[in-house]
N, C-alpha and C positions, 0 to 999 in steps of 0.2 A: 277663586274662580276656576271654572272647567278648563279655559283656555291656557292656564298656568300649570296645569297637570300635565306629566308625560303619559301620553296615550298608549295603552297595550291593549292590542286586539286579544281576545280569550275566546278562541274557537271551543264549542261545545260548553259555552259559557252558562248555559241554564241547566246544565247536569248538575249531579250531585258536587263532585269534587269542584267543578267548573265554577259554581255558584257561590261556593265558600270561597273560592280564590278570589271572585269579583269583590266580595265583601273587603277582604283583608286588603287587596289591592288598593281600593279607594278610600280605606281607613289609613292606608300608608302614605296617600297623598298622590296616587296615580289616577288617571282617567281611564277605566276599561271599558272596551267596546266589545259586544258581545255578537258572535254569530251562532246560530244553532239552526238546525232543521226540525228539532223537536220530536224527531223519531224515537228517542228514549228518554224525553223529559215533557215537563208540562209548561204552558203559558203561564199558570199561576205562580211558578216560581218568580216572575218579574215582579209580581205584587209583593212577595216576600222580601225581595231585595229593596223595592222602595220603602217598605215598612222599616227595614232595617236602617238604611242610608239616609232616608228623607229625600232622595233624588230619584229621577228615573234614569238608569243606566241605558245607552243607546244600545239597541237590539236589533239584528238583520236576520230575518228568517230565510236563510239560505243553505244550500247543501255544500259543505267545505271541499267537495270533489269538483264542484262547477267553477272552472276557471274563469269564465267571464262574470258569474256573479261575486266571485271573490275580487277580481279586478275592480268592479265597480264600489264595493265596500271600501277598497284601499283608495281609490279616486276621491269617494265622499268624505272619508276620514283621512285626510291627505298628510296628516302630520303623525301617524302611528310610528312609533319607535321600536316596538318590540312586540313579540308575539308569545302566547302561551297555547301550546296546542294540544288541546284534550280531546277535540272531536274523533271518535272512534266508537265502533261496536266493541263489547266488552263481555260477552257470556261464553265461557270456554265450551259449555255444551251445545249452544247454539252455533258456534263456529265448526264444530265437528259436522253438524246438520246442513249449515248453508256456508260453506267455505269461501264461494264466490263473493256472497255478500261482504264478507270479513275482508278479503283482498281488495275488493272495490273501495269499500268505506276507509278502510285504515291506512292501506298503502297510496290509494288513490287520492284521499285528502291530503296526504302529506305531500305527494308530488305535485298537486295542484298548488298547495300553499307556496312550496319552494319556488315555484314557477314565478308566481306573481310577486313574492318578496325579492326576487332576483330582478324582475322588472323595475319595481318601484324603488329599489336600494334599501330596504329594509332587511338588516344584516344580523339581527338578534333573535333567538328563538330559544323556550323552554319548552322540552318535549316530555310529554306524559307517558312514561315507560312503565315497565312491571318487572317485579321479581319472578315472572313466569320465565324470564330468558335464563334463568339459572338452571331451569328443570328440577331434576332430582338431585340436589347437591351431594357430594361426597363427604363434605365437612361443614359443620355448623359452628358458629353462625357464618353467613355468606358475606364476603367482603366485596368491594368493586372489582377486586383482582379474581374472583371466583370465576372459573372458567365457564362461560355459557354453553348450554347442551342443546342436543337437537329438540325443537320444541314439542310438546306432548299434544298440541293442538293448534289448529289454523290460527287461533286468536294469539297464542305466544309466538308462533311464527312471524305474525305482522308485526310485533313489537321488536322482534330481533331483526326484520328485513328493515323496518324504519329507523332503527338504530345505525345499520349498516348504510343506508342511504345517507343519513346525516354525517356519518363519518366520511364517506365518500366525498359528498358535495363539500365539506369543510376543508377537506385534504387536496382539492383541485387547485391547481396553480392559480394564483391571484384571486381565490375566493375571499370575500370579506366575512363569509359566516363565522358567527360564533355561537355555540349551541352548548346547553346544559341539559344532560339527560338525567331526569329524576326517575329512578327505580322504585315505585311504592311498593309497599308491603300491604297490609289489609286495612283499608279507611273504615272507621265506624263513628258512629253518633251523629250530632247535630248541632247547628248554632244554638248558643246559648237562649236566644229569643224563641226558640221553636218555631220561627218563620221559614226556615228552610232545613231541608235535612235529605236522607236518601229517601226518594220516591219512586221504587220500582213498578213498572207497567206489568200486571199480571203477576204471575206466581216469582217470588224473589228468587234470585240466583244467590245471593249472599247470606250468611249465617244470621247477622244481626236483624235484619229485617223480617226473616222468618221466626226469629226468637220474639220481638215485638208484636208481630201480627198474631202468633200463638196465643201470646201472653193478653191480647185484645179480644181474643176469641174469634179473629177473622179466619185463623187456621185452627184445625182440630188438635193437631199435634205437630211437635217439631221432630223430625227423623235426623239422628245423627248417624252419619254414614260411616260405620265401622268401629269397632273397640278393640282391634287385633294389631294395631301398629306397635311398633317399638318405642312407645312413649310412656310415661310415667302411669297414665290410665287408660292408655290403648287407643286414644282418639288423637286426630290430626292436631298438630302444633303450628300456630300461624304467629306472626307480628301484628298485632292490632293498634293502629294508630289513630288518635282522635282527628277527624276531618279538618277541623280548625288547625290544628298543629300542622297537619300537611297542608294546608293553604298557604300558611304563613311561610313554610319553607319555599313556596313559589314566589314571594314577594323578596325573600332573601336571594333566590337564584336570579330573579329579573333584575333586581340591582346590581348583581355582580356581572350578568352577561352584558348588561347594557354600559358598565364601566369598562368593557373591552378585557376581559382577563387574559392572563398570557397564553393559556392553552385554547386552541381553536374548539376542542370539544371537552368537556368535562363530564363526569359520570358521579353521581352520588346515590347511595342507597337513602331512602327516608322511611324510617321506621323507627321503633321504640329501642331497638336492641334486645328486647326480651320475648319469648315465647310462651304462649299459653294454648293448652289444649282446649278442646271444643267443650270437654266437660267443665274446666274451669271457667269458661265465659259463661257458660249456662250458671253455674253457682255463683258467679260475680254479678250477673243481672238479678237474680233472685235476692241476692244480698243487699244490692244497691236500690232496689224497688220495691222488695216486700211482696213481690209476686211469686206465686208458686208456677213452675212450668210443666206442661204435659209433654214429656218427651220419650222416643223409643229408641232403641239401638237398631239400624237398619244394616244392609250388606255395605261394604265399602264400594265406593264409586270408582269406575275405571279411570285410570289417568290422575287421580288425586295424589298429589306429594304428601308423603306422611308426614314430613316435617320441614319448615323452613323458617327462619328469622333473620333479621340484619344484625350486622357489625356496624353500627351508626358512628364509629368513630372518625370517619372522613369527614361527614357533615358537621360534626361537631368542630372539628379542629381548622377546618378549611372554610366552611360558611359560618360558623358559629351558630349553627342550628341545632336546638335539642328539643324533644318534646316535653311538654308539662303536665300534660292531662292522664291521670290514672285511668285504669281499666274501668274501674267502677263508675267514676265520673263520666267516662265515654258512654258506659252502658245507660246511665241515668239520663243522660242528654237525648240517648235515642228513644227512649221510653217517655220522656216529656214530648218529644216531636210527634210519636205515634198518638200520644193522647190528644195534642192539638190537631191532628188529622180528625180524629173522631169527632171533635167539637165543630169541625165544619171551618 
């Protein structure tokens, strides 16, 4: 029964990572409640969730930066015990062009959320952070102790600022707030049902949707930005984690933060612990799907980090969390999702 489940508010819960977290939360026995303004997601995601779970997940169409609207949701859902905060704008390039949008959405939504949580006495939050906080690291892989550096974009800066805010609030005298910061690496893939997946609006900002759209004939070609980096084949290295694995990490984090772990703020890298070049991802996609990709090498993009991947030791030892999905299987699921979109 729904009323026996611990209720978790999921901001941005109709988005790519948020929707997969909603599935994993529900299947782990929690009752997710979604808020989303659908600025970077589609209402059809709710149909996918219903198809997977067999129930309608409560969803409120509001802007997370709207204090009054947030307050109304917490009043309607009076027994929310914790929050996973995904709601944010997330495109690096767009953030350079529209910095105010990013500060308003990303920092403003967190401030609004913490304000209302304090009012209603909800004291547990899992925050969606990013490996962008490490900037261009001096040493690989990056651990949670790797120094954060000056952000290379307004997007990255908002993640650093939000982490700082959460640390400051938790450190205030008498604060009951318990926070887990999850620093993501590069989520890819889709749910095994192919009912939810990455659904970019317009031209994709991420590599894998560009790959699948190129394979499907939606895009003429894939441009790989630079082959001049100090990596085995000259292309960028990233740590690609299957989105369902990432979603499962949130369930573990929610369980821990609700239990009131000893530290007021804990930080975890959520990645595979392995780096793959862009060309390796292209080759893995071709191997996993039998598709041949039309790709070209273009000039490097300004601000791109040459290489970054996680040391995932802490998540394994403290949370008991490890990824289980291979790169090939992750890419196969992304292609299955792309094909399901074509079928309507």
